[in-house]
C-alpha positions as CSV (number, residue, x, y, z in Angstrom):
1,X,36.9,-32.5,5.4
2,X,35.2,-29.6,7.5
3,X,34.7,-30.5,11.2
4,X,31.0,-30.7,12.5
5,X,31.8,-27.9,15.0
6,X,32.6,-25.7,11.8
7,X,29.7,-26.8,10.0
8,X,27.4,-25.9,12.8
9,X,29.1,-22.5,13.4
10,X,28.5,-21.7,9.7
11,X,24.7,-22.8,9.8
12,X,24.4,-20.8,13.0
13,X,25.8,-17.5,11.4
14,X,23.7,-18.3,8.3
15,X,20.6,-18.2,10.5
16,X,21.4,-15.0,12.2
17,X,21.6,-13.0,9.2
18,X,18.7,-14.6,7.1
19,X,16.3,-13.0,9.7
20,X,16.7,-9.7,8.5
21,X,18.1,-8.4,5.2
22,X,18.7,-5.0,6.8
23,X,18.9,-4.4,10.3
24,X,18.6,-1.1,11.5
25,X,18.1,1.2,14.8
26,X,14.6,1.9,16.2
27,X,13.5,4.4,18.7
28,X,10.3,4.0,20.7
29,X,7.9,6.4,22.4
30,X,5.9,4.5,24.3
31,X,2.6,4.8,26.3
32,X,2.4,3.1,29.7
33,X,-0.3,0.3,30.9
34,X,-2.2,-1.9,28.3
35,X,-0.6,0.0,25.1
36,X,2.9,-1.2,25.9
37,X,1.8,-5.0,25.9
38,X,1.1,-4.5,22.3
39,X,4.0,-2.5,21.2
40,X,6.4,-4.5,23.3
41,X,5.3,-7.7,21.3
42,X,6.2,-5.9,18.2
43,X,9.7,-4.6,19.8
44,X,10.6,-7.8,20.9
45,X,10.3,-9.4,17.3
46,X,12.3,-6.5,15.8
47,X,15.1,-7.4,18.2
48,X,14.6,-11.2,17.0
49,X,15.4,-10.1,13.7
50,X,18.7,-8.3,14.5
51,X,17.4,-4.9,14.9
52,X,18.6,-2.5,17.8
53,X,15.9,-1.2,19.8
54,X,15.7,1.5,22.2
55,X,12.7,2.7,24.5
56,X,12.5,6.3,26.0
57,X,11.1,5.6,29.3
58,X,10.2,7.6,32.2
59,X,11.3,6.5,35.9
60,X,7.6,7.0,36.9
61,X,6.5,4.0,34.7
62,X,4.2,1.6,36.1
63,X,4.3,-1.5,34.0
64,X,7.6,-0.5,31.9
65,X,10.4,-2.5,34.1
66,X,13.5,-1.0,32.6
67,X,15.4,-2.7,35.1
68,X,14.7,-6.2,34.1
69,X,16.9,-8.2,31.7
70,X,15.7,-7.7,28.6
71,X,16.6,-7.7,24.7
72,X,15.5,-4.2,24.3
73,X,17.6,-1.1,25.6
74,X,16.2,1.5,27.8
75,X,16.9,5.1,27.9
76,X,15.6,6.4,31.3
77,X,14.9,10.0,31.0
78,X,16.3,11.9,33.8
79,X,13.5,13.6,35.7
80,X,12.5,13.7,39.5
81,X,10.8,10.6,40.2
82,X,7.7,11.5,42.0
83,X,6.1,8.1,42.4
84,X,3.5,9.3,44.8
85,X,2.3,12.0,42.7
86,X,2.2,9.7,39.5
87,X,0.2,7.3,41.6
88,X,-2.2,9.9,42.6
89,X,-2.6,11.1,39.1
90,X,-3.6,7.4,37.9
91,X,-6.0,7.0,40.7
92,X,-7.6,10.3,39.6
93,X,-7.9,9.3,36.0
94,X,-9.2,5.7,37.1
95,X,-11.9,7.3,39.2
96,X,-13.1,9.6,36.3
97,X,-12.8,6.5,34.0
98,X,-14.8,4.3,36.2
99,X,-17.4,6.6,37.9
100,X,-17.6,9.4,35.6
101,X,-17.0,8.5,31.9
102,X,-19.8,6.0,31.8
103,X,-22.1,8.6,32.9
104,X,-21.3,10.6,29.8
105,X,-22.2,10.6,26.0
106,X,-19.6,9.2,23.7
107,X,-18.6,12.6,22.7
108,X,-18.5,14.1,26.4
109,X,-16.5,10.8,27.2
110,X,-14.1,11.5,24.5
111,X,-13.4,15.1,25.5
112,X,-12.9,14.3,29.1
113,X,-10.4,11.7,27.8
114,X,-8.6,14.3,26.0
115,X,-8.9,16.6,28.7
116,X,-7.0,14.2,31.1
117,X,-4.4,13.2,28.4
118,X,-3.4,16.6,26.9
119,X,-3.3,18.6,30.3
120,X,-1.6,15.6,32.2
121,X,1.3,17.7,33.8
122,X,3.5,14.8,34.2
123,X,3.4,14.2,30.4
124,X,4.2,17.6,29.6
125,X,7.1,17.8,32.0
126,X,8.5,14.4,30.4
127,X,8.2,15.8,27.0
128,X,9.9,19.0,28.0
129,X,12.9,17.3,29.8
130,X,13.5,15.3,26.6
131,X,13.5,18.0,23.8
132,X,15.3,20.8,26.1
133,X,17.8,18.6,27.5
134,X,20.8,19.2,25.0
135,X,22.6,16.2,26.3
136,X,19.5,13.7,25.5
137,X,19.0,15.3,22.0
138,X,22.8,15.1,21.2
139,X,22.9,11.3,22.2
140,X,19.8,10.5,20.3
141,X,20.9,12.4,17.2
142,X,24.5,10.8,17.3
143,X,22.8,7.3,17.3
144,X,21.2,7.9,14.0
145,X,18.1,6.0,14.2
146,X,16.5,4.6,11.0
147,X,12.6,4.7,12.4
148,X,10.9,5.9,15.3
149,X,7.8,3.9,16.5
150,X,5.5,6.2,18.5
151,X,2.5,5.5,20.6
152,X,0.1,8.5,19.7
153,X,-2.1,8.2,23.1
154,X,0.2,10.7,24.7
155,X,1.8,13.8,22.7
156,X,5.7,14.3,22.0
157,X,7.0,11.4,20.0
158,X,6.4,13.0,16.7
159,X,8.1,16.0,18.2
160,X,11.2,14.0,18.8
161,X,11.1,12.4,15.5
162,X,10.8,15.9,13.9
163,X,13.7,17.3,15.7
164,X,15.7,14.3,14.8
165,X,14.4,14.2,11.1
166,X,13.7,10.6,11.7
167,X,10.6,9.1,9.7
168,X,8.0,7.6,12.3
169,X,5.4,4.8,12.4
170,X,2.4,5.1,14.8
171,X,1.4,1.8,16.6
172,X,-2.2,2.6,16.6
173,X,-4.9,5.1,15.9
174,X,-6.5,7.6,18.5
175,X,-8.8,10.4,17.6
176,X,-7.2,13.7,18.9
177,X,-9.0,16.9,19.3
178,X,-7.1,20.2,18.3
179,X,-5.3,21.4,21.5
180,X,-3.8,25.0,21.5
181,X,-1.6,24.3,24.4
182,X,0.2,21.7,22.5
183,X,0.3,23.4,19.3
184,X,1.9,26.5,21.1
185,X,4.4,24.3,22.6
186,X,5.5,22.4,19.4
187,X,5.6,25.9,17.5
188,X,7.8,27.0,20.1
189,X,10.2,23.9,20.2
190,X,10.5,24.0,16.5
191,X,10.9,27.6,16.1
192,X,8.0,28.1,13.4
193,X,4.3,28.1,13.6
194,X,2.8,24.6,13.5
195,X,0.3,22.3,15.1
196,X,0.3,19.0,16.8
197,X,-2.3,17.8,14.0
198,X,0.2,18.9,11.3
199,X,3.3,17.2,12.8
200,X,0.9,14.0,13.3
201,X,0.1,14.2,9.6
202,X,3.9,13.2,8.8
203,X,3.4,10.0,10.0
204,X,4.8,7.1,7.1
205,X,2.6,4.3,8.5
206,X,-0.4,4.0,10.9
207,X,-0.7,0.4,12.7
208,X,-4.4,0.0,13.2
209,X,-5.1,-2.5,16.2
210,X,-8.1,-3.7,14.4
211,X,-8.7,-6.1,11.3
212,X,-11.9,-7.1,9.1
213,X,-13.1,-9.2,11.6
214,X,-13.7,-6.3,13.8
215,X,-14.1,-3.4,11.2
216,X,-16.9,-2.5,8.9
217,X,-16.0,-1.8,5.1
218,X,-15.2,1.8,4.7
219,X,-12.4,3.6,2.6
220,X,-8.9,3.8,4.2
221,X,-5.9,5.5,3.2
222,X,-3.1,3.4,1.7
223,X,-0.8,4.0,4.8
224,X,-3.0,2.5,7.2
225,X,-2.2,-1.3,7.9
226,X,-4.6,-3.5,10.2
227,X,-2.7,-5.4,12.7
228,X,-5.6,-6.4,15.2
229,X,-4.9,-9.2,17.4
230,X,-0.8,-9.2,16.9
231,X,-0.7,-10.3,20.6
232,X,-2.9,-13.5,20.4
233,X,-1.8,-17.0,20.6
234,X,-2.8,-20.3,21.4
235,X,-3.7,-21.5,25.0
236,X,-1.1,-22.8,27.4
237,X,-2.2,-25.0,30.3
238,X,-3.5,-23.1,33.2
239,X,-2.0,-23.3,36.4
240,X,-3.0,-26.6,38.4
241,X,-5.2,-25.1,40.9
242,X,-7.0,-23.0,38.5
243,X,-7.3,-25.8,36.0
244,X,-9.0,-28.0,38.7
245,X,-11.5,-25.4,39.6
246,X,-12.3,-24.8,35.5
247,X,-12.7,-28.5,35.5
248,X,-15.1,-28.9,38.5
249,X,-17.6,-27.0,36.3
250,X,-18.4,-30.0,34.6
251,X,-20.8,-29.4,31.5
252,X,-21.8,-25.9,32.5
253,X,-18.4,-24.5,31.8
254,X,-16.8,-21.2,33.2
255,X,-17.2,-17.4,32.7
256,X,-14.2,-15.2,32.9
257,X,-14.5,-11.8,34.2
258,X,-11.9,-9.0,33.7
259,X,-12.4,-5.2,33.4
260,X,-8.8,-4.8,32.7
261,X,-5.5,-4.0,34.8
262,X,-6.5,-0.2,35.0
263,X,-9.8,-0.7,36.9
264,X,-9.4,-1.4,40.7
265,X,-11.9,1.2,42.4
266,X,-15.3,-0.3,41.8
267,X,-17.5,0.8,44.6
268,X,-18.6,-2.0,47.3
269,X,-22.1,-1.3,46.1
270,X,-21.4,-2.1,42.6
271,X,-19.2,-4.9,43.6
272,X,-22.0,-6.6,45.4
273,X,-24.5,-5.9,42.5
274,X,-22.1,-7.9,40.3
275,X,-21.4,-10.5,42.7
276,X,-25.1,-11.2,43.2
277,X,-25.5,-11.7,39.3
278,X,-22.8,-14.1,39.2
279,X,-23.7,-16.2,42.0
280,X,-27.1,-17.1,40.1
281,X,-25.5,-18.7,37.0
282,X,-24.7,-22.3,36.8
283,X,-21.3,-21.7,35.6
284,X,-18.1,-21.4,37.7
285,X,-16.8,-17.8,37.4
286,X,-13.2,-16.4,37.5
287,X,-13.1,-12.9,38.3
288,X,-10.0,-10.5,38.5
289,X,-11.0,-8.3,41.3
290,X,-8.5,-6.5,43.7
291,X,-11.2,-4.6,45.8
292,X,-12.8,-6.0,49.2
293,X,-14.6,-9.3,49.1
294,X,-18.2,-8.5,48.0
295,X,-20.6,-9.9,50.7
296,X,-23.0,-11.4,47.9
297,X,-20.0,-13.3,46.3
298,X,-21.5,-17.0,45.5
299,X,-19.6,-20.1,46.0
300,X,-19.1,-20.7,42.3
301,X,-17.0,-17.3,42.1
302,X,-13.4,-17.0,42.8
303,X,-11.5,-13.8,42.8
304,X,-7.9,-13.5,41.6
305,X,-5.5,-10.5,41.5
306,X,-4.5,-11.6,38.1
307,X,-5.6,-14.2,35.5
308,X,-4.2,-15.8,32.8
309,X,-6.7,-14.3,30.4
310,X,-5.7,-15.5,27.0
311,X,-5.4,-19.1,28.2
312,X,-8.7,-19.0,30.2
313,X,-10.5,-17.6,26.9
314,X,-8.6,-20.6,24.9
315,X,-9.8,-23.3,27.3
316,X,-12.7,-25.6,25.9
317,X,-14.9,-24.9,29.0
318,X,-15.1,-21.2,28.7
319,X,-18.6,-20.2,27.8
320,X,-18.5,-16.3,27.8
321,X,-16.2,-13.2,28.7
322,X,-17.4,-10.2,31.0
323,X,-15.2,-7.5,29.5
324,X,-14.9,-3.8,29.7
325,X,-14.1,-3.5,25.9
326,X,-10.4,-3.1,25.6
327,X,-8.9,-3.9,22.3
328,X,-6.6,-6.5,23.6
329,X,-9.5,-8.2,25.5
330,X,-11.8,-8.2,22.7
331,X,-9.1,-9.6,20.1
332,X,-8.4,-12.6,22.5
333,X,-12.1,-13.4,22.6
334,X,-12.5,-13.1,18.8
335,X,-9.2,-15.3,18.4
336,X,-10.7,-18.1,20.5
337,X,-14.2,-17.7,19.4
338,X,-15.9,-16.8,23.1
339,X,-19.0,-14.5,23.1
340,X,-18.8,-11.4,25.3
341,X,-20.9,-9.4,27.9
342,X,-19.6,-5.9,27.5
343,X,-19.6,-3.4,30.2
344,X,-17.4,-0.4,28.5
345,X,-16.3,2.5,30.6
346,X,-14.3,5.1,28.6
347,X,-11.8,5.7,25.5
348,X,-12.6,3.4,22.4
349,X,-14.4,0.8,24.8
350,X,-18.0,1.6,24.1
351,X,-17.1,2.0,20.4
352,X,-15.6,-1.7,20.6
353,X,-18.4,-3.3,22.2
354,X,-20.6,-1.7,19.7
355,X,-18.7,-3.3,16.8
356,X,-19.2,-6.7,18.7
357,X,-22.9,-6.1,19.2
358,X,-23.3,-5.4,15.5
359,X,-21.5,-8.6,14.7
360,X,-23.8,-10.6,17.0
361,X,-21.2,-11.7,19.0
362,X,-21.8,-9.7,22.4
363,X,-24.4,-8.0,24.7
364,X,-23.8,-4.8,26.2
365,X,-24.7,-3.4,29.7
366,X,-24.2,-0.1,31.2
367,X,-22.1,-0.3,34.4
368,X,-23.9,2.8,36.0
369,X,-27.4,1.9,35.4
370,X,-27.5,-2.0,35.4
371,X,-29.1,-4.2,38.0
372,X,-28.1,-7.8,38.9
373,X,-31.1,-8.8,36.9
374,X,-29.6,-7.0,33.8
375,X,-26.4,-8.6,34.0
376,X,-27.8,-11.9,35.0
377,X,-30.0,-11.5,31.5
378,X,-27.1,-10.4,29.5
379,X,-25.0,-13.7,30.7
380,X,-27.8,-15.9,30.0
381,X,-28.5,-14.6,26.7
382,X,-24.9,-15.2,25.4
383,X,-24.4,-18.4,27.0
384,X,-27.8,-20.0,26.0
385,X,-28.3,-18.4,22.8
386,X,-26.4,-20.3,20.0
387,X,-26.3,-17.5,17.6
388,X,-23.8,-15.5,20.1
389,X,-21.3,-18.6,19.9
390,X,-21.8,-19.1,16.2
391,X,-21.2,-15.5,15.5
392,X,-17.9,-15.4,17.9
393,X,-16.9,-18.7,16.1
394,X,-17.4,-17.2,12.8
395,X,-15.3,-14.0,13.6
396,X,-12.7,-16.4,15.1
397,X,-12.4,-18.3,11.5
398,X,-11.8,-14.9,9.6
399,X,-9.4,-13.8,11.9
400,X,-7.3,-16.9,11.6
401,X,-7.6,-17.0,7.7
402,X,-5.4,-14.3,7.1
403,X,-2.4,-14.4,4.3
404,X,0.2,-12.7,6.7
405,X,0.0,-12.9,10.6
406,X,-0.7,-9.4,12.1
407,X,2.4,-9.4,14.0
408,X,4.6,-10.1,10.9
409,X,2.7,-7.4,9.0
410,X,3.5,-4.8,11.7
411,X,7.0,-5.9,11.5
412,X,7.4,-5.7,7.7
413,X,6.0,-2.3,7.4
414,X,8.5,-0.7,10.2
415,X,11.3,-2.5,8.1
416,X,10.0,-1.1,5.1
417,X,10.0,2.3,6.4
418,X,13.6,1.6,7.5
419,X,14.7,0.5,4.0
420,X,13.0,3.2,2.3
421,X,13.5,6.1,4.6
422,X,9.7,6.5,4.8
423,X,6.7,5.6,2.7
424,X,5.9,8.8,1.0
425,X,4.3,7.2,-1.9
426,X,1.8,6.0,0.5
427,X,1.0,9.3,2.2
428,X,-1.8,11.2,1.0
429,X,-1.3,14.7,-0.3
430,X,-3.9,16.1,1.7
431,X,-1.8,16.2,4.5
432,X,0.1,19.1,2.8
433,X,-2.8,21.4,2.0
434,X,-3.4,24.4,4.1
435,X,-6.6,24.3,6.3
436,X,-8.6,26.3,3.8
437,X,-7.6,24.2,0.9
438,X,-8.5,21.0,2.8
439,X,-11.9,22.4,3.3
440,X,-12.2,23.6,-0.2
441,X,-12.6,27.2,0.9
442,X,-10.4,28.5,-2.1
443,X,-12.8,26.5,-4.5
444,X,-16.0,27.5,-2.6
445,X,-14.6,31.1,-2.7
446,X,-14.1,31.1,-6.7
447,X,-17.6,29.6,-7.2
448,X,-19.2,32.4,-5.0
449,X,-17.0,35.1,-6.8
450,X,-18.5,33.4,-10.1
451,X,-22.2,33.5,-8.9
452,X,-21.8,37.1,-7.5
453,X,-20.1,38.2,-10.8
454,X,-23.0,36.5,-13.0
455,X,-25.5,38.1,-10.7
456,X,-23.8,41.6,-10.9
457,X,-23.7,41.4,-14.7
458,X,-27.4,40.3,-15.2
459,X,-28.4,43.0,-12.6
460,X,-26.5,45.5,-14.6
461,X,-28.1,44.1,-17.7
462,X,-31.5,44.3,-16.5
463,X,-30.9,47.7,-15.2
464,X,-29.4,48.8,-18.6
465,X,-32.5,47.5,-20.5
466,X,-35.2,49.0,-18.1
467,X,-33.4,52.5,-18.5
468,X,-33.5,52.0,-22.2
469,X,-37.2,51.0,-22.2
470,X,-38.1,53.9,-19.9
471,X,-36.4,56.4,-22.4
472,X,-38.0,55.0,-25.4
473,X,-41.3,55.0,-23.8
474,X,-40.9,58.7,-22.7
475,X,-40.0,59.6,-26.0
476,X,-43.1,57.9,-27.7
477,X,-45.3,59.7,-25.4
478,X,-43.8,63.3,-26.3
479,X,-44.2,62.5,-29.9
């Protein structure tokens, strides 16, 4: 008779091996700040299923804590650690994002963001350190990774994958404009003419951080997979002091206000304007804000350096969410069915809020032109008009009614690429076309040649006929 200890050991071993039929090695090129929060959840799920995950990380990272015990492995890139310069660069970007980009058109704002991302000296140095460091590249080659998971917000990950000959998956989509500087650098490293766009086109799968609760129907390629809201989860209990403040709101409820982890330099004038509007609503307000305490701050408003945003949005007393429109916050609001007041700043935020407006779950205000009355009106609209709550609840029901959870879908496709060494059958052939073939210039040229030939022949025939008629006329006159 087998002892209980042996039975327990066998069951434990079986559980370990049933999580993943094929366990491989994953190399990761992440982006710092909020995108890391999404990709980390995917990576931790992969390690749970038995995969070995290694993250390439800069020593200047702001939120990727590589010294903290983790199931993930971190390969710290050896480069000069200039924290002060990195912080100065981030502050410069935040200043542009908060005070300049909202004044620009959507197209100008996108160009400004590209200009910063592609010309960021720190990112280029990081990339250069990796691809030109023979010991790092040798170590990465010897590891024999099965797949590379890349955040495309910052270039270089796809270049490393190309050098290693490893299939790669993008963790979300971002529109990139042509940049000759990176094209030249990629060509130099690979020893052949190429472009950043060409290398990006080799991605096996694109994991898109939205879903049909957010998107509108339109054609997509088969290697696009929608995994929006993969980080969302049921609300947990709030800290005691915060819970007491929320419950003290009574029937009026609370408003949650956060412009994200990156925004910390609102002007005192703007902060006072916002605080003045918040003081005029009957709801209690929990505002994530690190600046100077506004002089117009009402007794109904509390300031916090950090708030458990997901847990607050999932609280039954939450009536509205004031957000900058980041994808993470948008999806937490959708998940919990909370209507929004959007204050977009840059990047995909204006587009995200535009989607929520079109879905009837949000009202937008412009941070540069709004007055206290504008913000107050927007808040009263989403709180008092039932349609906004109804539409937010409808989007929440759509989000929860999926055959496969977004996180499981993301993990499946990464494992799929590992098992099959790519997903070439899903990759469109258009990526292999030359630029003139892609724009059908060869077809247009052929058609123009046909038209020109036809015109030439018709012209020649007309001229020939005219000559014949002229000769015949002259002959008759002589006779």
